C-alpha positions in Angstrom: 108.6 172.9 76.4 104.9 172.6 76.6 103.7 169.7 78.8 100.9 167.5 77.6 99.1 165.3 80.2 96.9 162.2 80.3 95.6 160.3 83.3 94.3 156.7 83.1 93.0 155.5 86.4 95.9 156.2 88.8 98.7 156.6 86.1 99.6 160.1 84.9 101.7 160.4 81.7 103.3 163.8 80.9 105.2 164.4 77.6 107.3 167.5 76.8 108.4 167.6 73.1 111.3 169.7 71.8 112.5 170.4 68.3 116.2 169.3 67.8 117.4 172.0 65.4 121.1 170.8 65.5 120.1 167.3 64.4 117.6 168.4 61.7 118.3 169.3 58.1 115.6 171.4 56.4 117.0 170.9 52.9 116.9 167.1 53.3 113.4 167.3 54.8 114.7 165.7 58.1 113.1 167.2 61.2 114.1 165.6 64.5 112.0 165.9 67.6 112.9 164.8 71.1 110.3 164.1 73.7 110.6 163.7 77.5 108.2 161.3 79.2 107.3 161.2 82.9 105.1 158.3 84.1 103.7 158.7 87.7 102.1 155.9 89.7 99.5 157.5 92.0 97.9 154.1 92.7 98.3 151.7 95.7 100.3 149.0 94.0 103.3 148.4 91.7 102.8 148.6 87.9 105.1 147.4 85.2 105.3 149.0 81.7 105.3 146.0 79.3 104.7 147.5 75.9 104.4 150.8 73.9 102.2 151.6 70.9 102.8 154.9 69.1 101.1 156.6 66.2 103.4 159.3 64.7 101.6 161.5 62.1 103.3 164.1 59.9 101.7 167.2 58.3 100.9 165.2 55.1 98.8 162.8 57.1 101.3 159.9 56.8 101.2 157.7 59.9 104.0 155.6 61.3 102.9 153.0 63.8 105.5 151.8 66.3 104.9 149.0 68.7 107.2 147.0 70.9 108.3 145.8 74.3 109.0 148.4 77.0 110.6 151.8 76.5 114.2 152.3 75.4 114.9 148.7 76.1 113.4 148.6 79.6 110.2 147.3 81.2 110.3 149.4 84.4 108.4 148.6 87.5 107.0 151.7 89.1 106.0 151.5 92.7 103.2 153.5 94.4 104.2 157.2 94.5 107.1 156.6 92.2 108.0 158.0 88.8 109.8 156.7 85.7 111.3 159.1 83.3 112.9 158.6 79.9 113.4 160.4 76.6 113.4 159.5 73.0 113.0 161.0 69.6 111.4 160.7 66.2 112.1 162.0 62.7 109.6 163.5 60.4 109.8 164.7 56.8 107.6 167.7 57.5 107.8 170.8 59.8 104.9 169.7 61.9 103.1 166.6 63.1 101.9 164.9 66.3 102.3 161.7 68.3 100.0 159.8 70.6 99.6 156.2 71.8 99.3 153.8 74.7 101.3 151.9 77.1 100.3 148.4 78.2 100.9 148.1 82.0 100.5 145.2 84.4 99.5 145.6 88.0 101.2 143.5 90.7 98.1 141.2 90.9 98.2 140.5 87.1 95.6 142.9 85.8 96.6 144.5 82.5 95.5 148.0 81.4 96.0 150.4 78.5 97.4 153.7 79.7 96.9 156.7 77.4 99.9 158.7 76.1 98.5 162.2 75.4 98.5 163.5 71.9 101.3 166.1 71.6 102.3 168.4 68.8 105.6 168.4 67.0 106.5 171.8 65.6 109.9 172.7 64.0 111.6 175.8 65.6 108.9 175.9 68.3 111.4 175.8 71.3 
């Protein structure tokens, strides 16, 4: 799994995508990709992940926009020096594509910031 990194101020986001061959079906044009996310707080105060905003683009240029509260039903608070990890998946109709986006975070004193999620490639059979 190739890691992709982005740093916004003191927050580092690393994503490792993987093609899920066993859940995909080439004949039905259903290509399933998992991705593992690691969010590291290198700052001096707590941050809370409030929202996510994804752009999922397939090889035909079709874009799905996904926005909502938290990640996998959680709005984690990440303390200084701490890490939050989760995994999720997406389904494309093409062999390749990419994802990118932002998280809306809030610092302990109330300041909100957009944290970049690095653009990462989705490639069938690329494990």
